[in-house]
Every structure is written in structure tokens, then in C-alpha cells.
PLY file of the C-alpha trace (Angstrom):
ply
format ascii 1.0
element vertex 44
property float x
property float y
property float z
element edge 43
property int vertex1
property int vertex2
end_header
21.88 -3.69 24.01
22.76 -3.71 20.28
20.65 -6.83 19.76
17.53 -5.02 20.93
18.13 -2.11 18.57
18.70 -4.49 15.66
15.45 -6.27 16.48
13.53 -2.98 16.68
14.98 -1.85 13.36
14.07 -5.18 11.80
10.48 -4.86 13.01
10.23 -1.28 11.75
11.58 -2.24 8.33
9.16 -5.17 8.11
6.29 -2.82 9.02
7.42 -0.38 6.34
7.39 -3.16 3.75
3.85 -4.09 4.75
2.76 -0.45 4.54
4.32 -0.13 1.08
2.48 -3.25 -0.07
-0.80 -1.83 1.27
-0.16 1.46 -0.53
0.51 -0.40 -3.77
-2.77 -2.30 -3.32
-4.62 0.95 -2.68
-3.14 2.41 -5.84
-4.45 -0.56 -7.83
-7.90 -0.13 -6.29
-7.83 3.58 -7.06
-7.01 2.90 -10.71
-9.82 0.35 -10.95
-12.30 2.76 -9.39
-11.27 5.55 -11.74
-11.78 3.19 -14.67
-15.27 2.25 -13.44
-16.19 5.91 -13.05
-14.99 6.61 -16.61
-17.06 3.71 -17.96
-20.16 4.88 -16.06
-19.69 8.45 -17.25
-19.54 7.20 -20.83
-22.72 5.11 -20.50
-24.73 7.94 -18.91
0 1
1 2
2 3
3 4
4 5
5 6
6 7
7 8
8 9
9 10
10 11
11 12
12 13
13 14
14 15
15 16
16 17
17 18
18 19
19 20
20 21
21 22
22 23
23 24
24 25
25 26
26 27
27 28
28 29
29 30
30 31
31 32
32 33
33 34
34 35
35 36
36 37
37 38
38 39
39 40
40 41
41 42
42 43
């Protein structure tokens, strides 16, 4: 059964990588939104 465990771990690690990439993307979006809000606040 070690093969099954290795496969499960591989899948979990791949999922974690995807989640980390999504979080990084969200961080970028958050920064962009904050910048837009700052610009709007300045123009008001």
C-alpha cells in the first residue's frame, strides 16, 4: 500500500501548490484594488 500513500501525498502537495498560487494571485488583486481606492480617494 505504500504506492497509494505516495500518490495521495503527491496529489495533496499539488493541491497545496495550486492553493498557494491562487493566494498569490489574490494578493496581487488586493494590492491593485487598494491602489485604485487610493487614487479614487485622492480625486474625490
